[in-house]
Every structure is written in structure tokens, then in C-alpha cells.
N, C-alpha and C positions, 0 to 999 in steps of 0.2 A: 596228804596223809595216806599212808599205805594201809591196805586192808589185808595184808599177808599175815597169816598166823602160823603157817608151816612152810618149810622149804619145798620148792618145786620138785616133784618126783616124776613128773611125766612130761612128755614133749608137748609143745603147743599144738602140734598136729593131732595128737590123740585127744586133747581137750576139745579142739574144734570139732572133731568127728563125733564125739559122744554128746556134746552139748547141742550140736546141730540135729541130732536124731530126735531131740525133744519136740521142736516145732514141726518136724516132718510127721511124727506120729500124731501130735495133737491136731494138725490140720487135716490129715487123712481121716481121723476119727470124726472130726467136726463136719466134714463134707460127705461122709459115707452115706447118710440117709437121703441126700438130695435127689438121687435117681431111683431110690427104692421105696419112697414114701407111700405111693399107692399100694404096693404089695404089702408093706408092713401094716398099714392101716386096715386093710382087708383081713389080714391074718389075725390081728389082735381085736378085731371087732370095734374099731374106733368110732365114736360118735361124731357129731358135727365139729366140736372144738378139739377133739383128740389129736388130729394131725398137726394142728397149730402148736400144741405143746410138745408133741413128739419131735418136732423140728427145732423148736425154740428153747427147750429146757436147758440145753448145754450152754447157750449164750447167757442165760440167767446165772448159772453157776460160775462161768468164766468171769463175767463182768463184776459180779458181787465180791469175788475173792482175789482178784489179781493184785490190787494194791496192798491188801492185807498180806498176801503171800510174799510180795516183794519186801515188805518190812520185816517179816519173820525170817526171810532168807538172809538179809543183811545183818540182822542182829543175832541169829541163832545158828547160822551155817547154811550156805547155799547148796552144798552137796547134800546135806541132810534133807533139806526141803525138796530137792529134785528127786531123791530116792523115795521119800515118803509119798510124793505126788504120783510117781510111777507105780508104786505098789497099790495105791488106792485106785488108780485108773485101771489096773489089771483086774482088781476085784469087781469094780463097777461094770467093767466090760463083760465079764462072765455073767453077772446078774442081768445085764441087758440082753445077752444072747439067749438066756433061759427065761426071759420075762413071759409070764402067761397072760398078761393084761396090759392095757395102756398105762394105768397108774404105776405099775412096777417098772415099765420101760422108761416112763418119764422120770421117775425117781432115780433110776440108774443113770440116765443122761444128765440129770442135775448134779449128781455126785461126780460124774465124768468131767463136767465143767469145772467144778472146784479143784479136782485133781489136775486138770489141764492148766488151770491158773497157776498152781504151784510150780508146775514144770516149766512153763514159759518164763515166769518171773525169775526163777532160780537159774535156769540155763543161760539166759542172757546176762545175768549177773556174773556167773562164772566166766563167761566169755569176756566181759568187760574187764574183769580182774586179771585174766590171763594175758590179754593183749593191751599193752599201753597205747597211748595216743600215737598216731603216725600211720604210715602206709600199711603196716601189718594189721592194724585194727580195721582199716578200710577193707582190706582183703577178707578178714575174718567175718566182719559184719555183712559183707556182700554174700559170702557163702551161707551164713546163717539165714539171711533174708531169702536166699534162693530156696531154702528148704520149705518156706511158706508156699512157694509156687509148686514145688515138687509134691508136697503133701496134698495140695488142692488137686493136683493131677492124678495122684495115685488113689485117693479116697474114692471118688466116683467110679474110676475104672475097676478097681478091685471089688468094690461093693457090687457094681453091676454084673461083673463076671461071676462072682460067687453066687449072687442071687439067681442067675441063669442056670448055674450048675447044681447047687444044693439048696439054695434058699437064702433069705435076707439075714438070717441069724449068724451065718458063718463068719461074716466080716467082723463081728464084735468078739467072737471067740479068738480070731486072729489078732485083733487089737490087744486083747488080754494077754496073749502069749508074748507079743512084742513088747508090751509095757513091762511085764515081769523080767524079760531079758534085759531091757534098758536099765531097770533098777539094779540088777545084779552087776552089770558092766560098769555103771556109774559108781557104785559103791566100791568096786575094786580098782577103778582106774583114776578117778578124779581126786585131786587134792581138795581139802576143805579150805574154805575162806569165809571170812565174815568181817564186819566192821570192827575196828579196834576200840570203838566207843559205843557198845550196844546200848540201846535205849530201853526204858521200861516199856512193858507191853501196854499200849494205849487202848484200854478196854472201851472207854466211851467212843473213841474214834472208830474202832473196829466195828462196834455195834451200829453206830449211826450210819457209817458209810455203807456197810454191807446191806443193812435193811433199806437204806435210801435207794441205792442202785437196784436192789432186788425189786422194790416197789415200782421204780421207773420201768424196768424191763418187763415186769409182769403186766403193768398197765398197757404197754405197747403191744405185748403178745396177745393179751385179751382183746385189745382193740381190733385186731384183725378179724375177730368174730363178731364185731359190731361196736362202733365207737359210742353209740348212745346208751349202752347198758350202764347202769349205776356203778358197777365195779370199776369201770375204766377211769372216770374222773376221780373217784375215791382214791384209786391207786396213785394217780398223778399228784393229787393234793398231799397225800401221805409222803410221797417221794420228795416233794418240794419242802415240806416241813422238816423231814429228817436230814436232807442235805444242807438246808440252811442252818440247822442246829449243829451239823458236823463242822461247817465253816466257823461258826461262832465258838465252838469248843476248841477247835484246833488253833485258833488265834491266841488262845489263852494258855495253851500247854507249852511247857518248856521243851518237851520231847514229843512232838506231834507225829502221828502216823504219816501224814503228808505235809512236808514243809511247804507252806503256802508261799513263801518268798521265792520259790522256784518259778512262779508265774511271772516274776519280774524279769526273767531271763528270756530274751527273744528266741534262743534256740529251743528252750523247753516249750515255749508257747507254740512254736512252729511244729515241733515234733508231735505234741499232744493234739493240737488243732488239726493237723494233717491226718493223724490217725483217725480222728472222729469223722472227718470228711471222707476219707478212704473207706471206712467201715460203712458209712451211709450210702455213698454214691456208687461204690464198686462192689463190695461184698454183698450189700443188700440187694442190688439188682441181679447179680449173678446167682444168688440163692434162689431167686424166683424164675430165672431163665429156664432151667430144666423142666419145671412144671409147665411153662408156656409151650415148650417144644413137644412135650408129651400130650398135653390136652389139645393143642391146636393142630398138631401135625401127626399125632399117633406114633411118635418115636418110641422105641423100646428103651428100658433103662440103660442097656449096654450101648445102644446107638447114641443116646443122649450123652453118656459118659465120654464116648469117643469124640463127639463134637465138642464137648466141654474141654477136652484135652488140647484142642487147638488153641485155647486161651492159656491154660495153665502151663503147657509145655514152654512156649515163649516166655512166660513169666519166670519160670525157673531159669531158663538160659539167660534172660536179661539181667537178673540179679547176680547170677554166677559170673558173668563177664563184665560186671560193673567196674572192676578195677582197671579195665582198659579204657573206660570213659573218662577223659580228662576234664571233669567238671566237679565242682564242690557239691556237697550234699544238698544244699538248697537249690542249686541249678539242676541237679539230677531229679529232684522232687518236682520242680516246675516242668521239666521236659517230660517226665513220666505222666503227670496229670494231663498235659497237652495231648500226648499220644493216646492216652486212655479215652479222653473226650472224643478225639477224632475216630477212634475205633468203634466206640459205642454209637456214634452217629450212623454207622453202617447197619446197625441193628434196628433202626426205625422201620416199623412195618413188618417185623419178623413174624408177628402173630398171624398175619393174613397171608403172606407169601414167603415161603422158605427158599430164597435164592442162595444156594450153597456157596457159590463163588464170592458173593458179596458178604455173606455172614462169616465165612472163613477168613476173608481179608480183614474184616472188622475185629474178629476175635484175636487174630495174630497181632495186629497193631496194638490193640488195647492190652494184650498179654505182655508185649515188650514193655509198654508203659508201666504196667503193674510191677514188673521186675525191677525197673529203675526206682519206683516208689518204695518197694519193700526194702531194698538195700539202703536207700537214703534215710528212711524213717528209722530203721534199725540203728544206723550209725548215729543219727541225731539223738535217739533215746539214750544212748550210752554216753555221748559227748556232753549232753546238756545238764548232767547232774554231777555232783562230787563223786570221786572215785569210790568212796566207802558207802555210797547210796545208789549204786548202779542198779541193783535189783528193784529198788523203789521206783527209779526212773522207768524201768521196763514195765513194772506193774501199772504205773500211771498211763503209759503209752498204750498198752494193750487193753486197759479198761476202756479208754476212749474208742479204740478200734471196735470192740465188741458191743459196746453200747450203741455206737454208730451203726453197726450191722443190723441190730435189732430195729432201730429207728428206720433204717433204709428199707428193710424187707417189709415192714408194716406200711411204710409210705407207698411203696410200689404196689402192694396189694390193695391199699385203699384207693389209689388213683385208678388202677386198672378196673377194679370192681365198680367204682362210682361212675366212671365213664361208660363202662359196659352196661350197667343197669339203666343209665339215662338213655343210651342209644336203644336198648332193648324196649324201653317204653314207647319209643317212636316207631320202631319196627319190631313188634313183639315176637315175630317168628325168625328173627335173624336175617331177614331179607333186606337188601339195600337197593335203592334206585340205581340202575345200571349206569346212568349218565352222571352220577354224582360221586364225590369222594367222601361223602359223609357216612355216618352210621357205623363208625369204627370206634372201638374202645381203646384203652391204653395199649401201647406198643403196636397199634395198627390191627388189633384183633377185631373180628366180627363181633357184633354186640352180644350174641348169645354166648359165645366162648368167653368173652371178657367178663360177662356177668357171672359165669360159672367160676372163673379163676378168682374173682373177688369174693366168692362165697365160701365160708368155712367148710362146707360139705362137698367141696370140689373133688375130694378123694373118692367119694362114692360115684361120681361121674366117671373119673378116669379108671376106676376099677370095675366097671361093668355097666355104667349108664350109657346113654346115647352119645355119640361123638358130635363134633362140630357140624353145623348145618351145611348142606351142600346146595348149590344152585338148583332151583326147580323142585326142591323137596320141602316138606312141611314138618320139621322135627317137633317132637314133644317139648312143651315148655320146661325150663329148668326146674329141678326139684328144690324146694326151700325147706 
């Protein structure tokens, strides 16, 4: 069943260029605060839990509205949703650039997440509609997937450079300008497309899914500030109830927000499950790595961004060149996961000793693997759903990715913090017996540093507190 409603007015090349700009901008904005978080927290006077929400609010907005945005795009116009999302991103970015306090900045990032959800779901839907199955779709999805790596490359680099030149706010003003330009170009260039059989707006499904995912991500985000606090289990229980109710409601609806029969398709299960794993194991860890490098080794935001580019550059190139790899999507996904695991193995102990040749080699290998993963998952997300529901497939896939990233970041923080605090209790001043390999926290960090990294107030340490302990010194105990 075709979803064409207007004759084609533009070339496929122009469509690919405009739609690929959406994930580029979204990922650049998503990763921008990774290397400037200490500076931002200091500027806005963030308290102990402020940095957690400053970094995690955008993931909450993304994961809550991706599937909803996909359904709206399929039923009411993919170009319309892309343009609307770009306009909202522009406004929210300006608000973030001018934010006078943490609550205002967090609200701006939350709105940015919702706008980014609309852009991702609609742009991949437009791409899937414009490129039928075959070699051209493989090429197009490979280039689209490459933009995820390029955005991850540019976000920290531009953010770190602008922070050094003018301050951390400049990057959000730049994102606002870019989003407004994308909205104008998309409105003038892209053709409209939608499903020929639009569904009724599934109000119960939208409410239950959005609130359920929001409760889950909020619980995970709050958990990073202490898993034993009452708000955390309460959020998880609420998420479980809402998501269970969503499944029950969707099974009974003739026109559901998410067609649950898609989970009977192996390709859909592979695409969605892989996105969840990638978000948790790759995005979650890499979100935490810049903080480790700055706290444990004193790297500047720009230096951290340059080192991070060693991973994101090969990720971009790997996805861009995927059409030359004579493997199916599933095989490319498996190869990418294997390369990523091998590369991450080289990062073991990076918190204690920064061996640049080993770290660079690990980041390059894992970056190439990530490029293969991005191209494979993008192609599977489009191929695994009916042609008239391609935006819904994109929404489901990206929902899994960003829920996974929240879970992964929280998991890494919990492991590093728990191991660090346990080691710090054994050697309270961060000193280790010289003849033993014990007393290190997660990622091979000295116990004092690991304890700080696991604590929600780590930003106060990185922005003016004492640095990691040195041999032969007696540093002050970490602040709580």
C-alpha cells in the first residue's frame, strides 16, 4: 500500500540531504552538554541533583514522545511534523541559551527532547517513503545513520570550542538558528507524505505510553542521586502500572498507537531490541566517559571533546561507507556489536591510567563498530514495518534507544559509585597498598575518584573542589 499523496517534486538526493540534517542536529544538541556540564552547573548554581536533570531531561522528552510523534507523522503528515518539531526546537534552544536558573534550563531541555522526537520520527519516515526497498534504501539509510555519528562528533567539539571562546550558552543559540533554518528549508523543499488510511488519534494510548515512559526515565534519572529514596521505587511502580495498562488498552483498540503484532516480526524485534541494547551499553557508557576523563585526569572540555571525536569520527565514516560492506543488516549489526565490545575492552582501567595509544585504538575500533550498528539499525527500523507505518517504526526504534541510554548512564553511575564508595571505606583517603591491584572503583578508578563520580554532587568537585588524590598526599575526604 503506497503512502504517496502528492507527485514527487524533488530529487531523492535533496530529500536525503534535508532529512539527514535532522538526526545531525538532534544528536549535536543531545551531546552538547556532555563536555560543559561542570561549567554550566557552576554558572546556574546547581544543587546536588541539578546536574543529573540538566543532562538527562532531554532523554526524558525524547523517549516519552518518539512513538507518539511517529504516529502523528504517519497519520497527519511527515513533513508537517518535521517542520513543527524544528520550530519548537529553535524556540526551546533560545530559551535554554537565556536560562537564568536550573529549572528553566531543564524545562528547555525537556521541550528540546520532545521536539527532537518529532524530528527523528518524521525524518526517517520521509526517508523510508522516498526510497523503496533495494540498494538505494541501503545507501540512504547508511547515510542517515552516519549523521548520528557526525552529530555526536560535532556536538561536543562545537560546544567545547564555543565554551572556551564565549561561554556555554553560545552553542544553544547556534542550535536555535540551525533548527529555524532546517524548518524553513524542509517546508520549501520536501514533499508531504502520510498514510493513505489515517487512524483516529489514540488518546488513551498516547497518555498511558507517554506518562509510563516518562515515569520510567524519571525514576532512572532520580536514581542516580540515590536509589533508596522513596521517589525512585514509586516512579518505577507507576511506570509498570501505566505501561501494563497501555498494553492492555492497545490490545483492544482497532487502531492502536503501536501495533503490538509487529513484535511477532523477527526483524522488528531485532531492530527494537538492538536499539535498547545499543542505548544502554554504548550511549550510556559514552555519556559518562567525558566526566571520567575530566574528574580523573583533569582534561579540559575541549580536550575531552577532541578525544571523544576519535570515537565519533570513525562512527560517522563507518556508517557512511556501509554500502561497500557486502553483509546483510543482521550481519552488519553483529559485526558492529563485536567491534564495539573489543574497542571498549581497551578502556578498562582508563580512570586510573590514561594510556593515550590504547584509549585511542579502543575508541577507533568501537567507533567503526558503532557506525555499522547505526546503519544496520536504521535500515532494519524502516524495513521491519509496513510502508505506510514507517514513522511509527522509527519512533519505536528510537524510543528503545533513548530509554536504553538513560538506563545505561544510570547503571554506569551506580556501578562506579558503589564500587568506589566500597573501596573508599577500606582505604578512606584513596591510598592503595602498592603491592595489590585492589582498591579501585569502576573503570579502574581510584576509590576517592570513583566515589566522587558516583555522587550527584560531583560537579562541585570538578568545578572547584580538590582533584583526585596523588601518591603520598592526604586529600580531604569527599564532600557529601
